[in-house]
N, C-alpha and C positions, 0 to 999 in steps of 0.2 A: 529468785536462791534454786538452787539445783542439790542434790542428791544424791549417795554414790547406798551402794550393800558391798561388804565386802565380807563371805561368814569361811572364816577357816576350822579346818578340817580335813582330818584321808575318809574321812567314811562319808563326806559330802561328796564321795570323789570313784571310790569304788564302791554306789550301790547300798550301804548297810544306810545309808541315813536318808530321810528324804529332808530337803533345806526345807527345816515349816518357815526355820526362823523369820525367813528373808518375804518371804507370803504378808509372813504380821509386819513387820514394822514397817516395812511395803505401803502396807493400807492401810497407819497409822499417822505416817508422813500425810500421808494423801489427804486423807482426813485433815491434817497442821494446815494445809496447803502448799501441804511439800514434794518437788517434781521428784521422782526418781527416772534419772538417765541408765544405769547400770546397774543390773549382781553380779557382782561373779563370786570364786563360791575359788577357794586355794588349797591347798595342801598344808599342814607346819613344818616344818622349809622355813629358818628364819630365811633364807636366802630369796626362797620365793617370797616368799608375806612380807619381803620387803621392798621387791620391784615389785608388786601386785598395791600396793599402799602406795607407795613416793605417785607410775601409774596415774593414779585414783584422785589423788591429792592434789594430778597439776593440772585438775581439770574440772571437781566437784569441790562446791565451797563447804560440804558438811561429804567426810566417811562416816558412819555406820556400818559397825565391827564386831561378826560373835565370835565366841569360843578361842579357847588358846589361854585365859584368863584360868585355866584352877591348881593343883598343885602338885603333881603329875611330870612326869620329864617330856611328854609332848607338849603337853600348853607351855609354847615361846611365843604367843605372841608378847606380853610384852618386851622380854629379850629384845623383836623386832622391833621393834616401836625406839629404846632405848638403841639401837642405832641405828636407823634411818636418823632419829633427831636431832642425836647428841647427846642425850639428857642421862639422869640416873635419875637414879631411884629417892626419893623421900619415905616416908614412916608417917606412915594418919593413924595419932589419934584414936579418929569415930570411926576407920573400918577397922581399928585393932578395937572399940570395945565393943565391937555388933560380933566382931566371930568369937572372944571369949562366952560373950554370952550364953549364940547361936551353941557353941562346944558345951556348956557346963548344961544347957540347958538337954542336950541328949547323953548327956550324963562318961563326957569322954576327957581323956588328956589337950593342949597344948600341944602340937607337935609341929619341927622348925617348918615341916613345910606346910605348913595352918599359917606360923606368924608368917611366913613371906606374901602370901593373899592381902596385908595390912600395904603392902612398899608396893609406892605409887606414882607413878610420873610425875617428873622434878614438875614446877607447873600446873598440873594437872588440876581443874575443880572434880575433888569424889562423886560418887553414882552410886550412893547409898543400895545395898542389898537387903534385904526385907528378905528374901526370903534363900539365904544363902549363905556361902560366906564370902567372896574372890567379889569385891569392888572395881563400881565399874572408873571408866575415864569418861570426862572433855574434858577435851587436849587443845590449846591456840597452836598452833606447827608453826608460826612466826613468819617474814619475808619471806624461805627462806622459801616458803609452801605457800606462801600468795594468798597467805596470813591466812587459809584455813582452818578448818576442827575434822578431828579427828574424834569420837566418840566409842570409848572402848566396851563394848558391854558381856558378857560369859555368852555360852552356849548352849544351858540348858536351860529351852526352853520357860520353865517357870517363874528363873531369877532374870530371865529378857524381859520376856511380859508387862513383872512387875514397876521392874526397869524403863521401861517404856510409858508404862501409867504416869508413873508419879515424878518423873522428871524431864527423858526427856523428851519428850511431847509438850510439860509448859514449854522447855527449854526455845521449843522449836519458833510456840506461837507466841513466846516476848519478839520475836527474830525477826515474823515475818509481816509483811505489811499487806499482802491480799485475805480475799474471804474468801472459803472454799464452803458447797452443802452437801451428798453425799447421799442419795435415798434409792433404797432398796426395795424394789418390790416383785418378790416371792409367791414364783408358779405350779400350778397344779395341771394336769393334763396338757400339755399342748409344747408343742416344737419347737426351735427357735428361726426355723421356717418358715412358719407357723405364723410364729408372734410375730414376727417381722412386717409379714404383709399385714399384721391388722393397722400395725403403727404407724403404715409406711408416707404418710403425708408429714405424721407430730413429726419426723424424723428429720423430715425435707426441709423443715423450718426450725428451728431448733434455734435458741440465744444464743450469740455470742458468748460465747466463755461459756456454751452448758453443755456439752457429751454423753451417749446416751451411749453403756459397754455393753452383753449380752453377756452373759456368767455362766454359762451352761455345763453342766452336773448331770451324772448318771441318771438321775431321775426328771428330771426336769435342766426348768431352763429361770433364772433369776435376770431378770432388772437392775442397772444401778444407775442412778439419772446423776449427774454427777457439773453444777456450776461450780465455777469462779469468777471472780472479780476484785473493783477494791471496793463496795460500797455494801456492807454483811445485809441491811435490809434487801434491796433491789438480788443479792444475791439471790436468799431465801424468796424472795420474789418469783421473781424469774421460773430458779427448782420447782416448787410449790407450783405454778402453771403450767410444766414439761408434767409432774406426777398429773396432775390432775384428768390432764384434756389422756395420757395414757390411760389410765384406771377405768375412765370413762366407755374405753373402748374397751377394755380388754379383764375391765373386773369380776366376771364371773369368775376365771380363772386366779384370780392374784387372791392369796392367801392372807398371807403379811405385808404389811409396811413395815422393813427395820429387815431385825439376821437373828428374830422366831424362827425354830423348826416350825414340818408342818406337826410334827405330835406334838410338839407344847399349839403351834396355835386351836389344835385340835383335841388334846386336856381341858382348857379353857372354854372351848364352845359344850360340850359334854359337863364340865362343874357349871357353868351358868345358864346351860337346860335339861340342871340335875337327871337327870341320866348315865350308864352304866356301861361299861363292852366287854366281852368273854367277849376269845378268840378259841375257833378250831382249825388250825393249817397243819398239813401236809407236804406245802414242795421249796413250803416257806420256814419250814425247822424251828418254831419258836423268831421269827424275825420278830415278828410285826409285833409279838407282845414282847419283845422284847423292848422294842420303839417303844411302843408306848407308857411300857416303863421305865424310860431311862429320864424322864418327866420327875423333880421333887413335886410329890404328894398326890402322885399315880394312883396313891392307893385312893386313894377318894373317888372313883367310877372306872377302875380297876378290880376286877370282879377275878377276871380265874384267866389262866391256859388250858388248852391242849398244842402236844403235840400226836396225832398221829395218824406216818408214815408210812406203815402198813395195813393193806386191808383188814386183816383183824383186828389192830387199833379201835380202828376207823368203825368198826364192828359193837366192836365189847365196848370203850369210852362213851362211846355217842347215840350206840344203838344207829348205823346207819346197816338198811337190810343187804347179808350177801349178794342176792338174789340182785339188787338197782344194781350191787357191782361190776356185780355180774354179766345184765345182761349193756350199760352205758358203759361200761371201761369205771376207774377208778378221778380217770382225768373229763370230767363232765360235770355241765350244770345240776346232772339231776344228785351228782352223789355230790356236789357244793352245797347243794339247796340240805341236802338230807343234813349235810356235815354242823351248816348253820344253825338248821333248828332244833340237834342236836343240844348243839350247844349253850342252846340261850334255854333248853328246856332242863339239864344238865344246874349247871353255873345259879341263873334263878334273874339273870342278867338282860336292861333294860335293850340292849343289843347286841347284834354276837355276826363278828362278819369271819371269810373260813375262807380257803385257800386251797386249793391240788391245782398241779397241775406238773411240767415237763422241764428242770431247771440243766438239764442239759451233762453232759455236751451227749450222752448215752442217753437211751431210753424213749429216742419220739419214733414215732410214724408213720406212714406221707399223711395217713388223716388226724393223727396226732402229734403233730412234732413239735421236739424243739421248742422250748418259745410259750408255748401256748400255757394257757393260766386260765383256771376256772375260778369261779371270785365267787362265793353270794350272802346277802345284810338279812339277816333273818329282826324281825322286831316284834314285840313280844304286844303292844300299846294294838297292834292293828291285826296283828298274826298277819301278817303278810312280810313274806320272804325275798325277792329282789338278786337277779342272777345276770351274771352276763360271763361272755368268753372270752377272751383278746390275743392277738398276737404281737410278741418280743420282741427283740435281738438282741444280742451280746452270751458271756461266757457264764460259769454258775453261777458264777458272784453276785456282776453281777444283773445277770436275770433274778437274782435271789431278794435282790435288793429288790428289784425292778416288780418284783412279786407285790412284795409290801407293802410297794408304793400305791399303784392300784388300787388295794385291798381296804389303803390308810384312805385312799380319794375318795371312793367309798360311799367309804362311812363321814368324810368331811361336806359331801355334794350333798347325804339325807341331812346335814344337823344343820350346813346352810337351811338348805328347804327349813325346817322349825321351824329357824329366827327367820327369815321369813315372815315364815305361820304368826308369831308371839307378834310382830312389829303392826 
């Protein structure tokens, strides 16, 4: 069973918008055992839409389309499909009731253009829109198109995601006999090449139907173990066997199995250890605090953040001695340690993280190049302050994020140590 994704909208072709919808749809379909063969973006001209859809339907069992279902003049997907399939529109009571409910909820009047959103292609099964007004559609395209199927959804991500979860994925699960299991392993502190070397033997002996994908990102790499087959029990067993073998080899770098973020993982570890944390940031400009507090419930363990970008701020807010900065420079382990210790004292937290570095592109020297990071972790219970210096590559935004990742990794490694002590 093959699927194809078509994303409609001029904004996808002129660089104003990233096609995140296609990524989400492809991942959702993979979880349902459906192969995506192509992803296409096209303009919102009717002739172009018709041409792209006609070609897609000629080769793919299912063509999933996002965009062009709204009430404005540039929303032309329905018109293109009507022309392609030679069908008219019909009024759908359920779609209209949903439309009225949402409009009244926001105290607005129902305009003629909004009324049109309750009109659907003849013969379509309506996909309810629980997050917006434009109805989605599942359309059997008949013998002229090899009985292939069109699935139309809005381009607004929150609306499309709700439709995928509530209607589209269940629809596919009923129409496929294959079973598929995906297991994601998220790592920290290791690169793609080093990870590949560590699991080389495992990768060469994968079960038939099992694939291993490396998913690198700006701060590291994740592994996706995917197993497909006809018998669910066998698929689950083989996927688990490969996952366990990889965990045995590289478990010290794996911070979670699943989709949980690094900061969520650390938050859970802080809560389990009943430890609080505060941060003192220079080069990361508050990014470490932002990431920690992105997690719901973080007020249970995150106490305070200091953004001390200037030397004067380091002195006045954290008590870093001016002579220490003068002697070693603001980017030094000595200053990072003083920042962490000052943060610990000022906040009263159990743990304090600090970052000071050179994000670039200017500011580097031969001794202290762009990409240099000094970080420290102060521990209230023992009075210990750990510090290290790291060197990274990337532009300013990448460096800041990688600096924040390195700081979080230092905290994660300490919390892992505490976990092992409790076991």
